[in-house]
N, CA and C atoms as a LAMMPS dump frame, in Angstrom:
ITEM: TIMESTEP
0
ITEM: NUMBER OF ATOMS
549
ITEM: BOX BOUNDS ff ff ff
-5.0000000000000000e+02 5.0000000000000000e+02
-5.0000000000000000e+02 5.0000000000000000e+02
-5.0000000000000000e+02 5.0000000000000000e+02
ITEM: ATOMS id mol type element x y z
1 1 1 N -347.588 -136.351 -84.038
2 1 2 C -348.076 -135.358 -84.649
3 1 3 C -349.424 -134.923 -84.275
4 2 1 N -349.701 -133.483 -84.209
5 2 2 C -350.925 -132.903 -83.552
6 2 3 C -352.078 -133.332 -84.525
7 3 1 N -353.237 -133.157 -83.919
8 3 2 C -354.526 -133.403 -84.902
9 3 3 C -354.54 -131.732 -85.365
10 4 1 N -355.404 -132.053 -86.519
11 4 2 C -355.751 -130.754 -87.142
12 4 3 C -356.382 -129.927 -86.505
13 5 1 N -357.264 -130.337 -85.553
14 5 2 C -358.076 -129.515 -84.667
15 5 3 C -357.181 -128.776 -83.652
16 6 1 N -356.247 -129.497 -83.289
17 6 2 C -355.309 -128.978 -82.332
18 6 3 C -354.469 -127.886 -82.957
19 7 1 N -354.147 -128.194 -84.252
20 7 2 C -353.325 -127.199 -84.991
21 7 3 C -354.11 -126.027 -85.162
22 8 1 N -355.313 -126.021 -85.599
23 8 2 C -355.986 -125.014 -85.739
24 8 3 C -356.119 -124.172 -84.341
25 9 1 N -356.705 -124.626 -83.446
26 9 2 C -356.42 -123.961 -81.963
27 9 3 C -355.107 -123.239 -81.792
28 10 1 N -353.915 -123.892 -82.053
29 10 2 C -352.55 -123.453 -81.618
30 10 3 C -352.216 -122.179 -82.659
31 11 1 N -352.575 -122.282 -83.819
32 11 2 C -352.13 -121.444 -84.899
33 11 3 C -353.021 -120.397 -85.643
34 12 1 N -354.256 -120.586 -85.22
35 12 2 C -355.422 -119.829 -85.933
36 12 3 C -355.071 -118.344 -85.914
37 13 1 N -355.022 -117.801 -84.452
38 13 2 C -354.846 -116.247 -84.342
39 13 3 C -353.613 -115.585 -84.804
40 14 1 N -352.345 -116.451 -84.746
41 14 2 C -351.167 -115.887 -85.262
42 14 3 C -351.179 -115.801 -86.641
43 15 1 N -351.813 -116.92 -87.284
44 15 2 C -351.754 -116.758 -88.944
45 15 3 C -352.727 -115.797 -89.433
46 16 1 N -353.971 -115.816 -88.739
47 16 2 C -354.894 -114.783 -89.024
48 16 3 C -354.186 -113.356 -89.002
49 17 1 N -353.463 -113.116 -87.863
50 17 2 C -352.884 -111.639 -87.932
51 17 3 C -351.79 -111.418 -88.959
52 18 1 N -351.026 -112.623 -89.305
53 18 2 C -350.093 -112.496 -90.27
54 18 3 C -350.813 -112.145 -91.667
55 19 1 N -351.77 -112.889 -91.953
56 19 2 C -352.311 -112.841 -93.035
57 19 3 C -353.007 -111.35 -93.237
58 20 1 N -353.766 -111.001 -92.171
59 20 2 C -354.508 -109.747 -92.242
60 20 3 C -353.565 -108.555 -92.52
61 21 1 N -352.35 -108.618 -91.954
62 21 2 C -351.316 -107.53 -92.214
63 21 3 C -350.8 -107.456 -93.457
64 22 1 N -351.204 -108.45 -94.492
65 22 2 C -350.632 -108.446 -95.677
66 22 3 C -351.874 -108.327 -96.741
67 23 1 N -352.984 -108.334 -96.271
68 23 2 C -354.052 -108.237 -97.279
69 23 3 C -355.019 -107.335 -96.922
70 24 1 N -355.008 -106.786 -95.593
71 24 2 C -356.07 -105.784 -95.132
72 24 3 C -357.242 -106.061 -94.618
73 25 1 N -358.057 -106.676 -95.336
74 25 2 C -359.493 -106.797 -95.021
75 25 3 C -359.735 -107.979 -94.041
76 26 1 N -360.306 -107.789 -93.148
77 26 2 C -360.55 -109.044 -92.035
78 26 3 C -361.3 -110.161 -92.917
79 27 1 N -362.252 -109.991 -93.561
80 27 2 C -363.06 -111.008 -94.255
81 27 3 C -362.125 -111.871 -95.198
82 28 1 N -361.399 -111.107 -96.096
83 28 2 C -360.565 -111.699 -96.925
84 28 3 C -359.436 -112.56 -96.069
85 29 1 N -358.85 -111.902 -95.095
86 29 2 C -358.007 -112.729 -94.411
87 29 3 C -358.608 -113.946 -93.919
88 30 1 N -359.778 -114.004 -93.611
89 30 2 C -360.355 -115.245 -93.042
90 30 3 C -360.547 -116.222 -94.201
91 31 1 N -360.87 -115.726 -95.345
92 31 2 C -360.985 -116.706 -96.439
93 31 3 C -359.669 -117.415 -96.786
94 32 1 N -358.552 -116.524 -96.836
95 32 2 C -357.182 -116.879 -97.019
96 32 3 C -356.704 -117.948 -96.001
97 33 1 N -356.996 -117.72 -94.611
98 33 2 C -356.721 -118.737 -93.667
99 33 3 C -357.648 -119.984 -93.853
100 34 1 N -358.786 -119.888 -94.348
101 34 2 C -359.448 -121.239 -94.647
102 34 3 C -358.805 -121.922 -95.83
103 35 1 N -358.091 -121.293 -96.77
104 35 2 C -357.46 -121.837 -97.668
105 35 3 C -356.074 -122.507 -97.227
106 36 1 N -355.412 -121.767 -96.322
107 36 2 C -354.344 -122.209 -95.727
108 36 3 C -354.436 -123.541 -95.09
109 37 1 N -355.434 -123.568 -94.267
110 37 2 C -355.84 -124.894 -93.63
111 37 3 C -356.325 -126.084 -94.389
112 38 1 N -356.984 -125.626 -95.465
113 38 2 C -357.291 -126.664 -96.377
114 38 3 C -355.93 -127.355 -97.004
115 39 1 N -355.071 -126.367 -97.424
116 39 2 C -353.872 -126.924 -98.076
117 39 3 C -353.019 -127.706 -97.064
118 40 1 N -353.058 -127.308 -95.957
119 40 2 C -352.311 -127.903 -94.628
120 40 3 C -353.058 -129.095 -94.685
121 41 1 N -354.084 -129.419 -94.384
122 41 2 C -354.825 -130.779 -94.318
123 41 3 C -354.514 -131.56 -95.29
124 42 1 N -354.495 -131.073 -96.583
125 42 2 C -354.476 -132.073 -97.945
126 42 3 C -352.688 -132.524 -97.82
127 43 1 N -351.991 -131.641 -97.095
128 43 2 C -350.423 -131.917 -97.437
129 43 3 C -349.8 -132.323 -96.037
130 44 1 N -350.742 -132.512 -94.991
131 44 2 C -349.997 -132.832 -93.851
132 44 3 C -349.187 -134.091 -93.871
133 45 1 N -349.239 -135.011 -94.757
134 45 2 C -348.431 -136.219 -94.897
135 45 3 C -347.149 -135.891 -95.481
136 46 1 N -347.036 -134.627 -96.034
137 46 2 C -345.694 -134.195 -96.534
138 46 3 C -344.716 -133.417 -95.591
139 47 1 N -345.313 -133.273 -94.4
140 47 2 C -344.507 -132.63 -93.469
141 47 3 C -343.537 -133.534 -92.866
142 48 1 N -342.328 -133.416 -93.059
143 48 2 C -341.289 -134.436 -92.47
144 48 3 C -340.935 -134.431 -91.15
145 49 1 N -340.902 -133.053 -90.482
146 49 2 C -340.521 -132.8 -89.013
147 49 3 C -341.751 -132.108 -88.465
148 50 1 N -342.426 -132.785 -87.452
149 50 2 C -343.429 -132.299 -86.807
150 50 3 C -343.09 -131.014 -85.945
151 51 1 N -341.865 -131.091 -85.523
152 51 2 C -341.392 -129.763 -84.791
153 51 3 C -341.341 -128.565 -85.641
154 52 1 N -341.248 -128.672 -86.879
155 52 2 C -341.464 -127.492 -87.884
156 52 3 C -342.721 -127.075 -88.375
157 53 1 N -343.796 -127.428 -87.756
158 53 2 C -345.091 -127.351 -88.274
159 53 3 C -345.248 -125.683 -88.441
160 54 1 N -344.944 -124.884 -87.376
161 54 2 C -345.129 -123.397 -87.503
162 54 3 C -344.622 -122.839 -88.649
163 55 1 N -343.244 -123.116 -89.032
164 55 2 C -342.893 -122.614 -90.056
165 55 3 C -343.477 -123.111 -91.428
166 56 1 N -343.697 -124.479 -91.457
167 56 2 C -344.483 -125.117 -92.499
168 56 3 C -345.767 -124.292 -92.781
169 57 1 N -346.657 -123.983 -91.827
170 57 2 C -347.744 -123.419 -91.996
171 57 3 C -347.692 -121.877 -92.472
172 58 1 N -346.791 -121.271 -91.919
173 58 2 C -346.385 -119.7 -92.448
174 58 3 C -345.929 -119.779 -93.833
175 59 1 N -345.249 -120.772 -94.318
176 59 2 C -344.83 -120.823 -95.52
177 59 3 C -346.099 -121.092 -96.495
178 60 1 N -347.06 -122.061 -96.256
179 60 2 C -348.164 -122.118 -96.849
180 60 3 C -348.822 -120.686 -96.945
181 61 1 N -349.121 -120.1 -95.864
182 61 2 C -350.005 -118.884 -95.723
183 61 3 C -349.024 -117.645 -96.647
184 62 1 N -347.789 -117.604 -96.743
185 62 2 C -346.995 -116.767 -97.624
186 62 3 C -347.445 -117.17 -99.146
187 63 1 N -347.29 -118.338 -99.427
188 63 2 C -347.764 -118.825 -100.796
189 63 3 C -348.952 -118.786 -101.286
190 64 1 N -350.014 -118.92 -100.279
191 64 2 C -351.547 -118.549 -100.58
192 64 3 C -351.84 -117.111 -100.678
193 65 1 N -351.053 -116.213 -99.912
194 65 2 C -351.186 -114.797 -100.164
195 65 3 C -350.649 -114.275 -101.397
196 66 1 N -349.459 -114.87 -101.771
197 66 2 C -348.901 -114.566 -103.078
198 66 3 C -349.779 -115.003 -104.38
199 67 1 N -350.468 -116.118 -104.095
200 67 2 C -351.266 -116.664 -105.224
201 67 3 C -352.593 -115.622 -105.144
202 68 1 N -352.823 -115.237 -104.104
203 68 2 C -354.194 -114.198 -104.106
204 68 3 C -353.855 -113.03 -104.727
205 69 1 N -352.722 -112.386 -104.458
206 69 2 C -352.159 -111.178 -105.154
207 69 3 C -351.875 -111.342 -106.585
208 70 1 N -351.373 -112.472 -106.947
209 70 2 C -351.244 -112.784 -108.466
210 70 3 C -352.651 -112.97 -109.245
211 71 1 N -353.644 -113.521 -108.592
212 71 2 C -355.083 -113.704 -109.339
213 71 3 C -355.555 -112.291 -109.299
214 72 1 N -355.564 -111.734 -108.281
215 72 2 C -356.045 -110.35 -108.151
216 72 3 C -355.508 -109.375 -109.19
217 73 1 N -354.386 -109.222 -109.279
218 73 2 C -353.701 -108.511 -110.13
219 73 3 C -354.162 -108.784 -111.671
220 74 1 N -354.065 -109.811 -112.087
221 74 2 C -354.626 -110.272 -113.458
222 74 3 C -356.099 -109.932 -113.667
223 75 1 N -356.84 -109.805 -112.636
224 75 2 C -358.229 -109.758 -112.807
225 75 3 C -358.702 -108.186 -112.647
226 76 1 N -357.743 -107.47 -112.186
227 76 2 C -358.577 -106.041 -111.933
228 76 3 C -358.07 -105.237 -113.24
229 77 1 N -359.148 -104.321 -113.465
230 77 2 C -358.918 -103.465 -114.767
231 77 3 C -357.693 -102.437 -114.5
232 78 1 N -357.25 -101.898 -115.568
233 78 2 C -356.211 -101.024 -115.272
234 78 3 C -356.646 -99.595 -114.718
235 79 1 N -355.861 -99.135 -113.806
236 79 2 C -356.249 -97.832 -113.006
237 79 3 C -356.413 -96.717 -114.194
238 80 1 N -357.189 -95.933 -113.97
239 80 2 C -357.602 -94.775 -115.01
240 80 3 C -356.278 -94.043 -115.3
241 81 1 N -355.524 -93.627 -114.091
242 81 2 C -354.193 -92.905 -114.614
243 81 3 C -353.336 -93.671 -115.563
244 82 1 N -353.249 -94.841 -115.472
245 82 2 C -352.358 -95.704 -116.312
246 82 3 C -352.818 -95.806 -117.648
247 83 1 N -354.216 -95.76 -117.693
248 83 2 C -354.974 -95.941 -119.122
249 83 3 C -354.963 -94.822 -120.033
250 84 1 N -354.639 -93.586 -119.545
251 84 2 C -354.585 -92.444 -120.095
252 84 3 C -353.152 -92.131 -120.875
253 85 1 N -353.239 -91.386 -122.012
254 85 2 C -352.041 -90.996 -122.606
255 85 3 C -351.199 -90.162 -121.543
256 86 1 N -349.758 -90.241 -121.805
257 86 2 C -348.94 -89.342 -121.081
258 86 3 C -349.573 -87.854 -121.119
259 87 1 N -349.435 -87.117 -119.917
260 87 2 C -349.741 -85.788 -119.841
261 87 3 C -349.163 -84.696 -120.81
262 88 1 N -347.813 -85.218 -121.022
263 88 2 C -346.983 -84.081 -121.847
264 88 3 C -347.046 -84.614 -123.305
265 89 1 N -347.868 -85.404 -123.584
266 89 2 C -347.748 -85.858 -125.34
267 89 3 C -347.673 -84.834 -126.425
268 90 1 N -348.4 -83.626 -125.938
269 90 2 C -348.441 -82.535 -126.754
270 90 3 C -347.208 -81.47 -126.561
271 91 1 N -346.457 -81.591 -125.587
272 91 2 C -345.462 -80.5 -125.551
273 91 3 C -344.271 -80.831 -126.459
274 92 1 N -343.714 -79.722 -126.806
275 92 2 C -342.688 -79.692 -127.941
276 92 3 C -341.46 -80.504 -127.363
277 93 1 N -341.023 -80.399 -126.033
278 93 2 C -340.026 -81.138 -125.572
279 93 3 C -340.098 -82.639 -125.592
280 94 1 N -341.489 -83.004 -125.211
281 94 2 C -341.5 -84.531 -125.179
282 94 3 C -341.558 -84.95 -126.732
283 95 1 N -342.072 -84.347 -127.747
284 95 2 C -341.904 -84.757 -129.012
285 95 3 C -340.511 -84.774 -129.448
286 96 1 N -339.741 -83.726 -128.981
287 96 2 C -338.289 -83.698 -129.484
288 96 3 C -337.58 -84.871 -128.628
289 97 1 N -337.774 -85.189 -127.38
290 97 2 C -337.339 -86.308 -126.894
291 97 3 C -337.893 -87.732 -127.638
292 98 1 N -339.07 -87.813 -127.914
293 98 2 C -339.436 -88.82 -128.836
294 98 3 C -338.68 -89.129 -129.889
295 99 1 N -338.247 -88.017 -130.688
296 99 2 C -337.212 -88.184 -131.865
297 99 3 C -336.015 -88.749 -131.519
298 100 1 N -335.673 -88.896 -130.291
299 100 2 C -334.306 -89.31 -129.753
300 100 3 C -334.47 -90.881 -129.58
301 101 1 N -335.47 -91.415 -129.333
302 101 2 C -335.686 -92.839 -129.08
303 101 3 C -335.147 -93.711 -129.893
304 102 1 N -335.554 -93.596 -131.13
305 102 2 C -335.039 -94.605 -132.164
306 102 3 C -333.446 -94.401 -132.27
307 103 1 N -332.993 -93.347 -132.379
308 103 2 C -331.369 -93.364 -132.492
309 103 3 C -330.76 -93.805 -131.353
310 104 1 N -331.533 -93.63 -129.939
311 104 2 C -330.876 -94.181 -128.741
312 104 3 C -331.066 -95.846 -128.871
313 105 1 N -332.273 -96.423 -129.312
314 105 2 C -332.352 -97.677 -129.385
315 105 3 C -331.484 -98.21 -130.439
316 106 1 N -330.999 -97.401 -131.488
317 106 2 C -329.945 -97.93 -132.677
318 106 3 C -328.641 -98.29 -131.93
319 107 1 N -328.154 -97.354 -130.813
320 107 2 C -326.905 -97.719 -130.117
321 107 3 C -326.878 -99.035 -129.339
322 108 1 N -328.072 -99.448 -128.889
323 108 2 C -327.964 -101.038 -128.147
324 108 3 C -327.35 -102.072 -128.859
325 109 1 N -327.096 -102.883 -128.242
326 109 2 C -326.684 -104.257 -128.848
327 109 3 C -327.766 -104.882 -129.695
328 110 1 N -327.452 -105.572 -130.718
329 110 2 C -328.288 -106.147 -131.694
330 110 3 C -329.708 -106.765 -131.134
331 111 1 N -329.439 -107.61 -130.216
332 111 2 C -330.556 -108.31 -129.695
333 111 3 C -331.461 -107.671 -128.982
334 112 1 N -331.072 -106.387 -128.207
335 112 2 C -331.933 -105.669 -127.419
336 112 3 C -332.487 -104.578 -128.64
337 113 1 N -331.814 -104.136 -129.38
338 113 2 C -332.257 -103.131 -130.334
339 113 3 C -333.37 -103.736 -131.249
340 114 1 N -333.351 -104.969 -131.707
341 114 2 C -334.244 -105.692 -132.463
342 114 3 C -335.626 -105.694 -131.576
343 115 1 N -335.434 -106.344 -130.39
344 115 2 C -336.61 -106.419 -129.436
345 115 3 C -337.383 -105.354 -129.224
346 116 1 N -336.565 -104.136 -129.039
347 116 2 C -337.278 -102.882 -128.688
348 116 3 C -337.911 -102.248 -129.903
349 117 1 N -337.071 -102.397 -131.031
350 117 2 C -337.757 -101.776 -132.411
351 117 3 C -339.093 -102.488 -132.498
352 118 1 N -339.117 -103.911 -132.528
353 118 2 C -340.299 -104.602 -132.686
354 118 3 C -341.475 -104.378 -131.737
355 119 1 N -341.196 -104.223 -130.441
356 119 2 C -342.192 -104.089 -129.66
357 119 3 C -342.595 -102.715 -129.184
358 120 1 N -341.554 -101.792 -129.104
359 120 2 C -341.843 -100.306 -128.454
360 120 3 C -342.171 -99.473 -129.812
361 121 1 N -341.592 -99.799 -130.894
362 121 2 C -341.742 -98.801 -131.961
363 121 3 C -342.834 -99.319 -133.133
364 122 1 N -342.835 -100.63 -133.375
365 122 2 C -343.644 -101.171 -134.281
366 122 3 C -345.018 -101.635 -133.802
367 123 1 N -344.895 -101.776 -132.29
368 123 2 C -345.957 -102.096 -131.474
369 123 3 C -346.501 -103.384 -131.526
370 124 1 N -345.658 -104.545 -131.853
371 124 2 C -346.003 -105.703 -131.986
372 124 3 C -346.138 -106.382 -130.475
373 125 1 N -347.083 -107.269 -130.568
374 125 2 C -347.271 -108.059 -129.143
375 125 3 C -346.206 -108.996 -129.031
376 126 1 N -345.667 -109.176 -127.609
377 126 2 C -344.599 -109.795 -127.269
378 126 3 C -344.578 -111.423 -127.929
379 127 1 N -345.643 -111.992 -128.277
380 127 2 C -345.643 -113.238 -128.962
381 127 3 C -345.239 -113.115 -130.249
382 128 1 N -345.439 -112.201 -130.944
383 128 2 C -344.839 -111.957 -132.283
384 128 3 C -343.513 -111.591 -132.337
385 129 1 N -343.188 -110.813 -131.344
386 129 2 C -341.649 -110.365 -131.175
387 129 3 C -340.795 -111.67 -131.018
388 130 1 N -341.37 -112.544 -130.133
389 130 2 C -340.665 -113.986 -129.905
390 130 3 C -340.634 -114.825 -131.183
391 131 1 N -341.896 -114.916 -131.966
392 131 2 C -341.672 -115.623 -133.153
393 131 3 C -340.643 -114.979 -134.12
394 132 1 N -340.778 -113.822 -134.331
395 132 2 C -339.778 -113.06 -135.21
396 132 3 C -338.136 -113.176 -134.778
397 133 1 N -337.946 -113.209 -133.744
398 133 2 C -336.683 -113.309 -133.119
399 133 3 C -336.202 -114.774 -132.719
400 134 1 N -337.191 -115.637 -132.951
401 134 2 C -336.802 -116.931 -132.648
402 134 3 C -336.516 -117.322 -131.232
403 135 1 N -337.313 -116.626 -130.391
404 135 2 C -337.181 -116.842 -128.815
405 135 3 C -338.446 -117.299 -128.328
406 136 1 N -338.388 -117.726 -127.118
407 136 2 C -339.737 -118.246 -126.27
408 136 3 C -340.243 -116.928 -125.67
409 137 1 N -341.446 -117.09 -125.5
410 137 2 C -342.287 -115.909 -124.981
411 137 3 C -341.619 -115.395 -123.779
412 138 1 N -341.08 -116.124 -122.714
413 138 2 C -340.282 -115.478 -121.589
414 138 3 C -339.021 -114.761 -122.091
415 139 1 N -338.316 -115.482 -122.972
416 139 2 C -337.213 -114.913 -123.535
417 139 3 C -337.338 -113.513 -124.075
418 140 1 N -338.426 -113.445 -124.909
419 140 2 C -338.795 -112.146 -125.525
420 140 3 C -339.321 -111.158 -124.399
421 141 1 N -339.795 -111.409 -123.53
422 141 2 C -340.033 -110.648 -122.298
423 141 3 C -338.999 -110.1 -121.78
424 142 1 N -337.954 -110.975 -121.482
425 142 2 C -336.844 -110.669 -120.755
426 142 3 C -335.869 -109.799 -121.63
427 143 1 N -335.91 -110.042 -122.933
428 143 2 C -334.979 -109.239 -123.833
429 143 3 C -335.53 -107.704 -123.971
430 144 1 N -336.813 -107.688 -123.95
431 144 2 C -337.616 -106.231 -124.008
432 144 3 C -337.335 -105.705 -122.875
433 145 1 N -337.478 -106.277 -121.745
434 145 2 C -337.384 -105.713 -120.323
435 145 3 C -335.79 -105.191 -120.09
436 146 1 N -334.997 -106.044 -120.455
437 146 2 C -333.551 -105.818 -120.435
438 146 3 C -333.114 -104.631 -121.382
439 147 1 N -333.791 -104.61 -122.536
440 147 2 C -333.464 -103.549 -123.667
441 147 3 C -334.037 -102.138 -122.845
442 148 1 N -335.351 -102.356 -122.285
443 148 2 C -335.789 -101.001 -121.768
444 148 3 C -334.67 -100.429 -120.845
445 149 1 N -334.282 -101.412 -119.686
446 149 2 C -333.301 -100.898 -118.903
447 149 3 C -332.025 -100.315 -119.536
448 150 1 N -331.59 -100.943 -120.461
449 150 2 C -330.242 -100.39 -121.23
450 150 3 C -330.579 -98.931 -121.869
451 151 1 N -331.702 -98.938 -122.488
452 151 2 C -332.237 -97.745 -123.145
453 151 3 C -332.294 -96.686 -121.938
454 152 1 N -332.835 -96.924 -120.798
455 152 2 C -333.176 -96.072 -119.74
456 152 3 C -331.7 -95.396 -119.387
457 153 1 N -330.688 -96.405 -119.189
458 153 2 C -329.277 -96.123 -118.78
459 153 3 C -328.643 -95.232 -119.746
460 154 1 N -329.021 -95.432 -121.045
461 154 2 C -328.44 -94.659 -122.249
462 154 3 C -329.071 -93.299 -122.023
463 155 1 N -330.336 -93.03 -121.818
464 155 2 C -331.005 -91.769 -121.576
465 155 3 C -330.273 -91.11 -120.474
466 156 1 N -330.141 -91.832 -119.338
467 156 2 C -329.665 -91.12 -118.167
468 156 3 C -328.127 -90.793 -118.288
469 157 1 N -327.595 -91.245 -118.956
470 157 2 C -326.074 -90.98 -119.342
471 157 3 C -326.032 -89.767 -120.177
472 158 1 N -326.899 -89.504 -121.195
473 158 2 C -326.955 -88.296 -122.082
474 158 3 C -327.846 -87.108 -121.662
475 159 1 N -328.743 -87.502 -120.816
476 159 2 C -329.794 -86.668 -120.507
477 159 3 C -330.054 -86.321 -118.913
478 160 1 N -330.379 -85.098 -118.49
479 160 2 C -330.72 -84.821 -117.257
480 160 3 C -332.341 -84.977 -117.243
481 161 1 N -332.787 -85.906 -116.471
482 161 2 C -334.129 -86.164 -116.398
483 161 3 C -334.682 -85.873 -115.119
484 162 1 N -335.817 -85.064 -114.819
485 162 2 C -336.478 -84.655 -113.66
486 162 3 C -337.679 -85.439 -113.582
487 163 1 N -337.881 -85.965 -112.411
488 163 2 C -339.13 -87.016 -112.191
489 163 3 C -340.001 -86.343 -111.084
490 164 1 N -341.319 -86.692 -111.127
491 164 2 C -342.328 -86.277 -110.157
492 164 3 C -342.329 -87.274 -109.161
493 165 1 N -343.098 -87.096 -108.08
494 165 2 C -343.031 -87.886 -106.794
495 165 3 C -343.478 -89.252 -107.044
496 166 1 N -344.114 -89.47 -108.289
497 166 2 C -344.359 -90.884 -108.76
498 166 3 C -343.479 -91.535 -109.675
499 167 1 N -342.556 -90.873 -109.856
500 167 2 C -341.557 -91.477 -111.038
501 167 3 C -341.702 -91.29 -112.279
502 168 1 N -342.629 -90.36 -112.785
503 168 2 C -342.901 -89.971 -113.998
504 168 3 C -341.88 -88.912 -114.477
505 169 1 N -341.33 -88.948 -115.666
506 169 2 C -340.536 -87.838 -115.937
507 169 3 C -341.332 -86.507 -116.325
508 170 1 N -340.949 -85.665 -115.842
509 170 2 C -341.554 -84.255 -116.192
510 170 3 C -340.843 -83.191 -116.727
511 171 1 N -339.492 -83.406 -116.899
512 171 2 C -338.723 -82.531 -117.685
513 171 3 C -337.402 -83.205 -118.05
514 172 1 N -336.48 -82.817 -119.239
515 172 2 C -335.472 -83.512 -119.435
516 172 3 C -334.572 -82.463 -120.392
517 173 1 N -333.34 -82.573 -120.267
518 173 2 C -332.404 -81.63 -121.288
519 173 3 C -331.39 -82.552 -121.59
520 174 1 N -330.594 -82.136 -122.518
521 174 2 C -329.45 -83.179 -122.749
522 174 3 C -328.321 -82.692 -122.025
523 175 1 N -327.267 -83.579 -121.837
524 175 2 C -325.971 -83.302 -120.92
525 175 3 C -325.273 -82.88 -122.184
526 176 1 N -324.342 -81.858 -121.71
527 176 2 C -323.437 -81.084 -122.614
528 176 3 C -322.503 -82.31 -123.201
529 177 1 N -322.299 -82.286 -124.508
530 177 2 C -321.175 -83.042 -125.147
531 177 3 C -321.668 -84.52 -125.178
532 178 1 N -322.773 -84.846 -125.091
533 178 2 C -323.181 -86.28 -125.387
534 178 3 C -323.354 -86.571 -126.761
535 179 1 N -322.369 -87.375 -127.321
536 179 2 C -322.505 -87.732 -128.743
537 179 3 C -323.72 -88.781 -128.96
538 180 1 N -324.223 -89.519 -128.013
539 180 2 C -325.174 -90.441 -128.382
540 180 3 C -326.695 -89.814 -128.816
541 181 1 N -326.863 -88.508 -128.503
542 181 2 C -328.024 -87.828 -128.965
543 181 3 C -327.708 -87.167 -130.22
544 182 1 N -328.382 -87.509 -131.283
545 182 2 C -328.308 -86.928 -132.321
546 182 3 C -329.594 -86.428 -133.096
547 183 1 N -330.527 -85.907 -132.155
548 183 2 C -331.872 -85.606 -132.648
549 183 3 C -332.028 -84.093 -132.58
């Protein structure tokens, strides 16, 4: 087994380039690289096959980068464009589409219907949705997410929706003969 100093000399530049491509800033990449080597040093005894050290180091680097992005995501404030209400909230078309949401939710299977009504219409926090539906918090999150996907498919089945370059809906009109829209 190589010494940690030798591992540092052999893999420092390659790992630093790998990390920098994924985080951008050079100083941040250096910090993450230091974390990678600290983790490698503390877990060196878990490496079963010394011939696989390169893959093992890069896996530690991948996981450290993922951890960095996770902690950064939860600590960053919401971008301004996401914190603002939708641009079209006063347009008659969007109010009309809003009237269709509850009837469309009502067409979903019971579990998804209840979860979406509680979270999206009543505005309850997911913890309370979980309590009311006797689900775990991850179960409630999953139920709401899947309900949203089903609702989206229902709308796309019955409506033509036009999106802008960022994926935001900018226009809609009902498809001819769709019985699901009763608004």
